[in-house]
C-alpha positions in Angstrom: 16.1 -117.5 -53.5 18.8 -115.2 -52.2 20.2 -115.5 -48.9 18.3 -113.4 -45.8 19.5 -112.3 -42.9 18.8 -113.6 -39.3 17.1 -112.8 -36.0 19.5 -109.9 -35.0 22.1 -111.1 -31.8 21.6 -108.1 -28.9 25.1 -107.3 -27.6 24.8 -104.9 -23.9 28.2 -103.4 -25.3 27.5 -99.0 -25.8 31.2 -99.0 -27.8 34.0 -101.8 -29.1 38.0 -101.4 -28.3 40.1 -103.0 -31.0 43.1 -104.6 -29.4 46.0 -105.7 -32.2 46.1 -108.9 -31.9 49.9 -109.0 -33.6 51.2 -106.4 -32.3 50.3 -108.3 -28.2 51.6 -111.4 -29.9 54.7 -110.0 -30.6 55.3 -107.7 -26.9 54.2 -111.3 -24.9 52.2 -110.3 -22.5 53.6 -106.9 -21.0 50.0 -106.1 -19.0 48.4 -107.1 -15.5 50.1 -108.4 -12.4 53.7 -110.0 -13.6 53.2 -108.4 -16.9 52.3 -111.6 -18.3 48.5 -110.8 -19.6 48.0 -109.1 -22.6 46.1 -105.9 -22.6 42.3 -107.1 -24.0 42.3 -109.5 -20.7 44.1 -106.8 -18.4 42.1 -104.3 -19.6 38.7 -106.7 -18.7 39.6 -107.8 -14.6 41.3 -103.9 -14.5 37.3 -102.6 -15.4 35.9 -105.8 -14.1 33.6 -106.6 -17.9 33.1 -109.7 -18.6 33.8 -111.5 -21.8 30.9 -111.4 -24.5 28.3 -109.5 -25.8 26.7 -109.8 -22.0 29.6 -106.8 -21.2 29.0 -103.1 -21.2 31.7 -102.7 -23.3 33.1 -105.0 -26.0 37.1 -105.2 -26.0 38.3 -107.6 -28.9 41.2 -108.3 -30.4 41.5 -107.7 -33.7 44.3 -109.5 -36.7 46.4 -106.5 -36.9 45.4 -102.8 -37.8 48.2 -102.1 -40.0 49.9 -99.9 -37.2 52.4 -102.2 -36.6 55.0 -100.4 -33.2 57.6 -101.5 -32.1 57.9 -103.1 -28.8 53.5 -101.7 -28.1 49.8 -102.5 -29.4 47.8 -100.9 -31.1 44.5 -99.9 -29.7 41.2 -98.3 -31.2 38.3 -97.1 -29.3 35.4 -97.6 -32.2 33.6 -94.7 -30.2 36.5 -91.9 -31.5 37.5 -94.1 -34.8 39.6 -91.3 -35.4 42.3 -91.4 -32.3 43.8 -94.8 -32.1 46.6 -95.3 -29.2 49.6 -96.8 -29.3 50.0 -98.7 -25.9 53.3 -99.5 -24.2 53.9 -102.7 -22.4 53.7 -101.4 -18.5 51.6 -98.5 -19.2 49.2 -97.9 -16.3 45.8 -99.5 -17.6 43.5 -96.5 -15.7 46.0 -95.0 -17.7 44.7 -96.5 -21.0 41.2 -96.5 -19.2 40.9 -92.8 -19.6 43.4 -93.0 -22.7 40.2 -94.9 -24.3 36.8 -92.9 -23.2 36.5 -96.3 -20.5 35.0 -95.3 -16.6 36.5 -97.2 -14.3 33.2 -99.3 -12.3 
């Protein structure tokens, strides 16, 4: 008997943002208050988003996106897969959100 699909799980996401975890680790934080947080956590907090599938936008750290810029983090909005961003630590989160096409609440 072949494996079957399980029941689907709903999410409230309108889109998903992928943040490279390898880049994040290399820059050792660099975002948010005191530049101590990762870009994913800082962006979630800045936009007032929760974590998980009940959030309106998913901001997810993924293993490696394969770009590996020096001193920056690679980010992709899945609604705009043709435009990848390279974000340097200390970049204003408003600017990052606007470039990703995410509306501020």
